[in-house]
N, C-alpha and C positions, 0 to 999 in steps of 0.2 A: 149395547154400542156406550164407552160413560163420554162426555165432552163437563167441558168446565163451561157454560152458558152465560159465566157471571162476566158484563160490560170492558175492553182493553183499553184502559180509560185514560191519560198519563198520569206519572202520579203531583199528586197534590189537586187533579183537580180541584174546585170546593161547591161539595155539594149535600141538601140542607139532608138532614141526619135528627130532627126530634121539631119537634112541635109544645110549646103549652103556649095557656092562655097570661104567661106578659115573661113568655122565653120563643128564644126561636136557636134552632144545632145549626149549625151551619159545621161537616167534618169532627165532629163532639165538643164545639164547642159553643157554651150559653152563649147569648146576646137577649141582651134584656128590655128589645128595641126596636123600632124599625130599622130594617136595614136596603142597604143593592148589593145584588154583585152585577158587578162588569166586567171584565175580558178578567173575572178571574181571579176579584180580590174582590173581602168587603171593607165593606162602606158603613162604620156605626158609629155613633146612632147616623138615623135617619129617616127624614121626611117628617108633614103633619101630627097635630095628635088627632085631626080628621081632614078624613079621602077629602072631605070639602073644601079643607085648605089648600090643597096640593098647589104648588107652581112651576111654572115654566121652569126657570129656577131649579127647578129640587130636580126635576125629573129632566137637565140640557145635559147635568154626563153623564149621562148615561143611553144617547145619543151621540157617543165621540170617543169614539166610530161605533157606527151604528151598525146594529146588532141584526137578524135581520123577523124577534124575533121578542117586546119586553113584554114581560109577564110582570103585572102588577095586581098583588096582594091584599086583596081591602080591607080587610081583615075576617071577624064575624061573619060574614057577611056578603056572598056579592053583590057591588053595586060597582054605578059608576063615578071620573070623571066627570066636570064641567064638557063642556065643548070643546070650549079653546084650550081643552089640553086635551083630548084625542083632535083637533085636530091639526095643535101645531105635531105631534107622536107621523098619523097620518103626512102628514108635508113635509114629511123626512126620509116616506117609503117602507117603515121600519109598521113591523106588524102589532099593533094595542091589544092582548090579549086582557081583559081583565076577570078576576078570579075569586073567592073565599082564598086565604093568605095559603089557610090549609092545603087546597087543588092547587096552589100555585105554584109549589116548592114540593110539590109530590112532580108536578109539570116540565116543570126547570130543569126534576134531575132526567124527565125519558128526554126530552128533548137535548141535552147531555150530554147523551150518551148513545143517544140517538147519529153525532157530530156536528148536531145543530148549531148556528153561536146566537145568543142568548141571554141575554139579561133578565132580574131577575130584580124588584121592588115589593117591598112587605113588609107592611102594615101588618102586628100586632093587634088577639084577635078581638082587644078591650080598648079600638083606634074606636069612637067611632063617626059614622057619618060627615 
């Protein structure tokens, strides 16, 4: 028995398609900066040079309207933002998942393919803590 098991996504759905030290690709378009996807729209450049410089103002656009989950790609290594940032996201009843940016890209794609409402903000791998 043969069957197509690829996800049935609406045309134009944004997915991460590549990841290198100095760029992230979405639908095969390279971006040489941190970026976010929210509401199937890419915003780039985005984000601080260091995760420790992340502000609530930088995250606010990703929470209106609120997704089920906000995936935060923290660069080459998994690190966590300040307690203030974590509380800010939590207070809006949004799940926050922090992971290295490569894992964040894969996780975003999987959740989108499952039909979940998810946003992702990724720092480049060379972002500092």
